[in-house]
C-alpha positions in Angstrom: 6.0 31.0 -70.2 6.8 28.9 -67.2 5.3 25.5 -66.5 2.6 25.8 -63.7 3.4 22.2 -62.7 7.0 22.9 -61.9 6.6 24.3 -58.4 4.4 21.4 -57.4 6.9 18.9 -58.6 9.7 20.5 -56.7 7.6 20.7 -53.5 6.5 17.1 -54.0 10.1 16.0 -54.4 11.0 17.7 -51.1 8.2 15.8 -49.4 9.5 12.5 -50.7 12.9 13.0 -49.1 15.0 14.7 -51.9 18.3 16.1 -50.6 17.9 19.2 -52.8 16.7 22.3 -50.9 14.0 24.3 -52.5 15.1 27.6 -53.9 13.2 29.6 -51.3 14.7 27.7 -48.3 17.8 29.1 -46.7 20.5 27.0 -45.0 19.2 28.4 -41.7 15.7 27.0 -42.3 17.1 23.7 -43.3 19.1 23.6 -40.1 16.1 24.5 -38.1 14.0 21.8 -39.8 16.7 19.3 -39.0 16.8 20.5 -35.4 13.1 20.2 -35.1 13.1 16.7 -36.5 15.9 15.7 -34.0 14.0 17.2 -31.1 10.8 15.6 -32.1 12.6 12.2 -32.3 14.2 12.8 -28.9 10.7 13.7 -27.5 9.1 10.6 -28.9 11.9 8.4 -27.5 11.6 10.1 -24.1 7.8 9.6 -24.2 8.3 5.9 -25.0 10.9 5.5 -22.2 8.5 7.2 -19.8 5.7 4.8 -20.8 8.0 1.8 -20.4 9.0 3.1 -17.0 5.4 3.5 -15.9 4.6 -0.1 -17.0 7.8 -1.4 -15.3 6.8 0.4 -12.0 3.3 -1.0 -12.2 4.7 -4.5 -12.6 7.1 -4.0 -9.8 4.4 -2.7 -7.5 2.2 -5.7 -8.2 5.1 -8.1 -7.7 6.0 -6.3 -4.4 2.5 -6.6 -3.1 2.4 -10.3 -4.0 5.7 -10.9 -2.2 4.5 -9.0 0.9 1.2 -10.9 1.0 3.1 -14.1 0.7 5.4 -13.1 3.6 2.4 -12.2 5.8 0.7 -15.4 5.0 3.9 -17.4 5.7 4.1 -15.7 9.1 0.6 -17.1 10.0 1.4 -20.7 8.9 2.9 -21.7 12.3 -0.3 -20.4 14.1 -2.4 -22.5 11.8 -0.2 -25.6 12.4 -0.5 -25.1 16.2 -4.3 -24.7 16.0 -4.5 -28.0 14.1 -2.3 -29.6 16.8 -4.5 -28.2 19.5 -7.6 -29.7 17.8 -5.9 -33.1 17.5 -4.8 -32.9 21.1 -8.3 -31.9 22.2 -9.8 -35.0 20.7 -7.2 -37.3 22.3 -7.0 -35.7 25.7 -10.3 -35.1 27.5 -8.7 -32.7 30.1 -10.2 -29.2 29.3 -7.4 -27.5 31.2 -4.8 -28.9 28.8 -6.9 -27.7 25.8 -7.3 -24.2 27.2 -3.6 -24.0 27.9 -2.9 -25.0 24.2 -5.3 -22.4 22.9 -3.7 -19.7 25.1 -0.3 -20.6 23.7 -1.7 -20.3 20.1 -3.3 -16.9 21.1 0.1 -15.7 22.4 1.7 -16.9 19.2 -0.9 -15.0 17.0 -0.4 -11.8 19.1 3.3 -12.2 18.5 2.9 -12.5 14.8 0.9 -9.3 14.7 3.6 -7.6 16.8 6.3 -8.8 14.4 4.3 -7.3 11.6 4.3 -3.9 13.4 0.9 -4.1 15.1 1.4 -5.0 18.7 -1.5 -5.5 21.0 -2.4 -2.4 22.9 -2.5 -2.2 26.7 -5.1 0.6 27.2 -6.4 -0.1 30.7 -6.3 3.2 32.7 -5.1 5.3 29.8 -6.8 8.5 28.9 -9.6 8.0 26.4 -8.4 9.0 22.9 -10.9 8.7 20.0 -8.1 8.3 17.5 -7.1 5.0 19.1 -10.2 4.0 21.1 -13.8 3.2 20.3 -16.1 3.9 23.2 -18.7 1.2 23.6 -20.0 2.3 27.0 -19.5 4.4 30.1 -19.3 3.5 33.7 -19.0 5.6 36.9 -17.8 4.6 40.3 -15.5 5.1 43.2 -11.8 5.1 42.3 -12.4 5.6 38.6 -10.7 8.7 36.9 -13.2 10.3 34.6 -12.1 10.3 30.9 -10.0 7.2 31.3 -10.4 3.6 30.0 -12.1 1.7 32.7 -12.4 -1.6 30.8 -11.1 -3.0 27.4 -13.9 -4.9 25.8 -12.0 -5.8 22.6 -8.2 -5.1 22.4 -6.8 -2.8 19.8 -3.7 -3.4 17.7 -1.0 -1.1 16.5 1.0 1.9 17.7 -0.7 5.3 18.1 0.5 6.4 14.6 -0.8 3.4 12.6 -3.7 1.7 14.3 -4.8 -1.6 12.7 -7.9 -1.7 14.8 -9.0 0.6 17.7 -9.6 -0.8 21.1 -13.3 -1.1 22.1 -13.4 0.4 25.6 -15.7 1.4 28.4 -14.9 5.0 29.5 -15.1 6.2 33.1 -17.3 9.1 33.8 -18.0 11.3 36.9 -20.0 9.7 39.6 -23.5 11.3 39.8 
């Protein structure tokens, strides 16, 4: 009579890493099992590499955003310096024309910074009204005005047509009644 515990022991020894193949396993099955184990290992390694890549990309994106913000902030520092100089000058020189001239120079510098960042000030007077780049805040009719065009810029817009930072607030010409 055979021992009923024998097959269990043999199966248990296979689970614990014994190099002996069970009697019912062919060399083909052993090769397939090894291939499966190798493929599973490769899959796990690839999954780990992908996760590491995702984490690295997230860190790089955060670092890139921080560097870009620092570069933008740095470009505004000369504008702030000149505003402080204008305030100091305003308190020491009572001539308002000199103060206004200094403020205009700082404004031109600020507009230049925006242009350097890719958002130039828009010159929309007389252009055809375009809701993609203009915000209509009023209408006006009168002699010499072409209907559907910008009659007056209330607040300038910044940026080229394809990447508007802020649309221009404009008064649009209409037909005379």
